[in-house]
C-alpha positions in Angstrom: -5.7 -9.8 11.3 -8.6 -8.0 9.9 -9.6 -7.3 6.3 -7.4 -4.9 4.4 -8.7 -1.3 4.3 -8.9 1.1 1.4 -5.4 2.5 1.9 -3.9 -1.0 1.9 -5.8 -2.0 -1.3 -5.0 1.2 -3.1 -1.3 0.9 -2.1 -1.1 -2.7 -3.5 -2.8 -1.5 -6.7 -0.3 1.4 -7.1 2.6 -1.1 -6.5 1.4 -3.4 -9.2 0.8 -0.4 -11.6 4.3 0.8 -10.8 5.8 -2.6 -11.6 4.1 -2.7 -14.9 5.2 0.8 -15.8 8.8 0.1 -14.7 8.9 -3.2 -16.7 7.4 -1.4 -19.8 9.9 1.4 -19.4 12.8 -1.0 -19.3 11.5 -2.9 -22.4 10.9 0.3 -24.3 14.1 1.9 -23.1 12.0 4.8 -21.7 13.7 6.0 -18.6 10.8 8.5 -17.8 8.3 5.6 -17.8 10.6 3.4 -15.8 11.1 6.2 -13.2 7.4 6.9 -13.0 6.9 3.2 -12.3 9.4 3.2 -9.5 7.7 6.3 -8.0 4.3 4.6 -8.2 5.7 1.5 -6.6 7.3 3.5 -3.7 4.2 5.6 -3.1 2.1 2.4 -3.1 4.3 0.9 -0.4 4.0 4.0 1.7 0.2 4.0 1.3 -0.1 0.3 2.1 2.1 0.8 5.2 -0.1 3.7 6.4 -3.2 1.6 5.9 -1.7 -1.3 7.8 -0.8 0.9 10.7 -4.3 2.5 10.7 -5.9 -0.9 10.8 -3.7 -2.2 13.6 -4.4 0.9 15.7 -8.1 0.4 15.1 -7.8 -3.3 16.2 -5.9 -2.3 19.3 -8.6 0.2 20.3 -11.2 -2.5 19.8 -9.2 -4.9 22.0 -9.0 -2.3 24.7 -12.7 -1.6 24.5 -13.4 -5.4 24.7 -11.2 -5.7 27.8 -13.0 -2.8 29.5 -16.4 -4.4 28.9 -15.3 -7.5 30.7 
């Protein structure tokens, strides 16, 4: 497994940001902030998943290239 790429890192950050907003929204009884946090969290999961898929495709292409060189 390679190092995480930018999409994976930004996705994780958005998930963390979303959890903070969601928790703050619950504590402050602010449904808009809570929902915004849920949206950030969901978007972060999608972005992280995209980044993971992109990294795995890149690794697979490198493996094919290495196999051809042998």
